[in-house]
N, C-alpha and C positions, 0 to 999 in steps of 0.2 A: 529405221525409216518412220517409226510411229510418230515422231515429233513433227513430221511434215504436215500432217492433216489428220484430224480425228475421223472416225467412222461416221459420226453425225454430220460433219461438214461435207463429207463426200457424198452424202445422200444414200449411203449404203444401208440396206436392210439385212437382217440376219437370215441367210438362206439355209443355215445348218439345221436340218430337221432329223438329226441322226440319233435321237435319244434311244430309239429301239435298237439300232445297231450297237450303240455303246453297251446297252444291257445284254444283248446277245453275245457280244464279244467277251464281256466279263464272265458270263455263265460258261461259255465254251472253254475259256482258258482255265477256269476253276475246275470244270469237270474233267478236263484232259491233263491237268497239271502242266500247262504249256503246250507247245505245238511240235516239239522236236524230240526224237529219240534216236538211239543208235542200235542198229541191227547187225548181227554177225553175217559174214559172207560164206562162212564154212561151217560144216556141222560139228557139233560137240556131243555125239551120242555114245561114242565108245572110247576106250583108253587109247586106241590107235589114233582116233581123231584128235584127242588131247595131246598126244605125243608129237603129232605133226604141226598142230597149230601153236602149241606152247612148248614146254620143255619135254624132251631134250632137243627135238627137231629144230626149233626156232633158232638154236645157237648157230647152226650152219648159215642161216639167212643173215644173221648178225655179222658173222665173219666175212661173208661175201661183200656186204655193204661197207664194212670197215675198210676194205681194200679199195673200193670204188664207190664214193658217195652217190654218184649218178645212178647207181643201180637201185637206190631207194625209189626211183620212179617206176621200176619194174616190180619190185618185191614188196612195196608197202602202199599205204593209202595216199602217199604224197602226190602221185600223178593226177589225182582227181579230187583234191581237197583244198579248200580255201578257208582261211581264218577271217572272220568278220570282227574287226577290232575297233573298239570304241572306248572313250572315257565318259560317255554320256553327257558331254558338255554342250551339245547342240542337237537335241533329238527332235526330229520332225518340227512341229510348231510349238513344242513344249519347252524348248530351251535347255538349260543346264539342270537335268533331273538326276544326274549321277549314274553310276554303273548299274545299280540294282534296277532303277527305273527304266534303263535302256534295254534290259534283257528281252522283254516281249517284242520290241521292234527288231532286235537282232535275230531272234528266233524266226520272226516273219521273213526277214531277208534270207535266212538259211533255207526255208522251205520254198521260196521263190527260185533260189539257185537250183534246188533239186527238181522242182516241177518243170522249169523251162529249159534248163541246160544239163540236167542229170549230173550236177556237181554236188559233192558232199561238202557242206559248209557248216562251220560251228562258231557260235558266239564266243568271243573273248572280251569280256567287259572288265576293264581295269579301273580300280578305285584306290585312292589314297597312296599313289606312288610317289616315292621320294627321289628316285633316280630318273634318268632320262627315259621318257616315254618311248622314244625311238629305239633305245637300247633294249628295252623290254620286248618290243616287237621283234627286233633282230634276233634275240635269243630264243624265241619260240619258232623261228622260221624253218628249222630243219624238217619238221613234220608236215609242212604245208607246201603245196605247189604254187600258191598265190596268197596275197594279203589284200583284203578289201577293207580299207580304212573307212569308217562310217561315223557320221554324226559327231564329228570333232570340231570344235569351234575354231574360227579364224582368230589369230594367225597361226595357232599351233598346228592346224591341219596342214598348212603349207610347209611348215618347218619339218614336221614328222615325215611327210611324203618325200621331201627333198633328201632327207637324211637316209632314207631307205632305198634309194634308187639303184644302188650297186650291191644289193645283198644276193643277187643271183636268181631271184624269182620275181615275177611281176607284182608290183605294188601300185594300187590305184585308190585314190580317195574318191569314192563314187559320187558323193554330194557335189564335188567339183566336176569331174570329167564325164561321169555318166549323164549328168544334167546337160553339160555343154554339148555332148555328142547328139543328144536328142534335139536340143534347140537348133543346132546347125542343120540337122536333117529336116526339121520342121520348116525352117526358113528357106532352105533350098526348094522344098515342095510348095511352099506358099508362093514363091516366085513363079514356079511353073504354073500354078493354078491361076495366077493373076496377070501374068505377062510382065511382071516387074523384073528388072535386071539386078542380080545379086550385087554386082560391083557398084551400082549406083546408090545403094541403100545408106541412109543416115539413120543410125540406130541409137536409141536411149536405153540403157540398162539401169534399172532402179534396184539397188542393192549391190554392195561391194564386198560381200563376204565370200565364202568358199565358191558358191555357184556363180555369182556375178563376176568374180575375178576370172574363173576358168572360161566362162562363156565369152567374155571380152577377148581373151587371148586366143581362143580357138577361132572366133569369127575374124580376127585380124590375121590369123595364121602366122603369128610371130615365130620366126626361126624355122618355119617349115619350107620344104621344097616348093618354090612358087609355082612350078608347073603342076603340082599335085592338088592344090586347092586355091580357089579364087579368094579374093579379099574384098570385103565390103568397103564402101567409100570412107566412112568415118563412124566412130562410136563415141558417145558421151556416157560416162558412168557417174551415177549419183549415189551418195551415201546419206546418212542422217544429216550431214551438214550441207548437203547440196551437191553441185557439180564438182567433180574432182578435176583440178587444173594445176598447172605447174607452179603457179604463184601462190597457191593456197597456204596459209600459215599453218605450221605444224606438220606439213606433209612428210618431211624428212624423218619423222619419228616412226613411220610405218613403211617398211621396205616395200610391201606389196602394193600399197596405194601410190607410192612413188613410181613403181613400175607402171601402174595403170595411167598415171598422169603423163608419163613419158611416152606411152605407146598409143594413147587415145586423145580425143579432143584436140585435134590438130589446129583448130581455129582459136583455141584458148577461151572458150565461152565460160561465163560464170553465172551464178544464180542458183535457183532452186529447181526441183524436178519439173515444175510447171513451165519454167522458162526453157529448160532443156528440151521439152517436148515440142516446143514451137518449131514447126517446119521439119519435124522428124518423119521418117517413113515407117519406122518400126519401134514399138515399145516392148521391152522385155522386163517383166517384173519378177524379182526373186527377193521380195522385201517383206511387206506387211499388209494386212487386210485393209481394203477400202480407202486407200490413200490417193487414188486416181479418180477424177471426176469426168463426166461427159464433156464439160467445157474444155478440159485439158486435151481430150481426144480430138475435139473439134479444131483445136489449134495446130494439130499435126498436118502434114501434107495430105492431099486428097487420097482417099482409099487407103488408110494406114492399116498395118498389121499389128495386132495387139495380142501379145502373149503375157497374160497375167497369171503367174504361177505360184503366188503365195498360197499356202495350204493351212487349213481347209478352206479359208475364205480368201479369194483372190483380191488383188489390188483394185480391180473393177470387175463387176459381174459381166460375163460375155454378152448378155442381152443389152446391157447399158452401153458397152463398147460398140456394138453393132448399131444401136440406135443413134449413136453419136457420129457414125460414118465409117467405122472400121469395116474393111472388106473381109477380113478374116480375124476371128477371135479364138484363142486357145487358152486353156487353163491346165493345172496339174490334176484336175479332178476327172473321175470316170463317168460322172453323170452329165457331162456336157460334151459336145463334139470337140474333136481336136485335143485329146488328152496328151499333154507333153510331160512325160514321166520317165525318170531314169530307169525304171524297170524294163523299158524297151531296149536298153543298151547293155547294162552290166552283165546279164547272163551270157549274151553272145560274146562280149569282149573277153570275159574270163574263159569261156569255153574255147575260143580261138587261141588265147594265150596258153592255156593248158595243153591243147592239142599240139601246139608248136613247141611245147616245153620252153616257152620264152623266158628269157632272163630279165625282161622288163617290159613295160607297156610304153611304147614310144608315141610321139606325136603323130607319126605316119599311121600307126595302128588306130589311133583315135579318129583321124580323118577318114580312114578306110571304113571304119565302123559307121560313121555318119553317112557316107555316100551309099553304103550298103543298105542302111535303114531307109534313106530317102528313096533309093531305087526299088525298094520292095513294093512301093505304091507306083504302079506304072502310069496311071493317069490321075494325079492328085486333083481334088476339087476343093472349093472353099470350105466345105464341111468335112473334108476327109483328106488331111495332109499327112497323117501317120496311121500305121496299122494299129489294131487293138493290142493292148498289153497282153491279152490272153492268147494271141496267135503264136503258137510255139514254133512255127516255121520261120518267124523273124529271127530267132536265136541262131538257127542254122545258117541263114544268109549272112548275118553279121560275123559269126564265128569263122566262116570260110574266108571272108575278106580280111579279118584280123590275122588269121593264121598265115595267109599269103603275104601280108605286109610284114609280119614278123620274120618270115623266111627271107623275103627280099631285102629286109633291113639288116640281116646278119645277126639277129639276136635270138635265134632259135637253136636249141640243142638237137633238133630233128630236121634240119634243113634237107629238103629234097624228099621227105617222107610224106 
């Protein structure tokens, strides 16, 4: 999206005053040699301890699991362990920085899993692979109860996730679905706070990568039980070339943009993002910094909702969006009201999936997570449509809903428990 408009043209100023945080983070990581370590659950003080934890006693545990693989959930770390898998090709706002560069982010994700959901998670950063990425992930699956795909560029992220859906454990690309879950929850509560009708919304999504694709499909509820989730009126998705529409040249070369063209923009509009925003009720940005102007917001419908989630600098600063007439503004940042961040979703989604011993994460589980997150705020306001990322009770609420949806959908090994 950077080609649409420069930061100077948008009137954007640099709000990032994080130099102290960057220095502190570097010092912390250097002093601690990273953020993650492994601790033993059992003592190793005596020979008896060693015999039970390792040889010869562990041989009996191996024999039992060999006869029934599902017993790995009882006798090993599998029941509560998630692999955070990346190739480092789309890390935060840093782009393709490779597997080594991705390690600090994956470590951070792992400690969020532990802090908010008491899940043991470990970074698996894969570099210079010659064989299928999906096959590599499939081959490490036995030790894990779930796979969190992370920071993988589109379209590979879609292809890898699709290829892993039948491996018998939940696999979710968080940049896609975690973000989409939180956006749906935020939008449901924005409607409650403003009196808008969800079904009447015309939405513009700026960015057609992992997050934009998943948000569009979740908001349209494609393929879901129509009684389980309402559907917005229409969505227009924009990428670097402008509005995605059915007649656009070269569209057939990208399966996923073809799907977006088929499922969105039902009136066949064309043009750039500024033209897409004319008459829109909602703007959702998952693209690039500073590309949206006050003038563009003013051309939306009265009292628009603006979620500008590019990080660390949003598509438009929330103050500018509000000055231009937005009734609600949200960003991905923690230093403004209405933080829309996938950290609100993924701990609870995986906690619920692990508790259900789910075989996959279904669309119904994602929608259940979004409704649980929205419902956590009983009385949303314009400045408070989502709970704090630091509120640990959010995880429990989402986990309960996800577990119930997994059991109801028949993809749980522990149905009825």
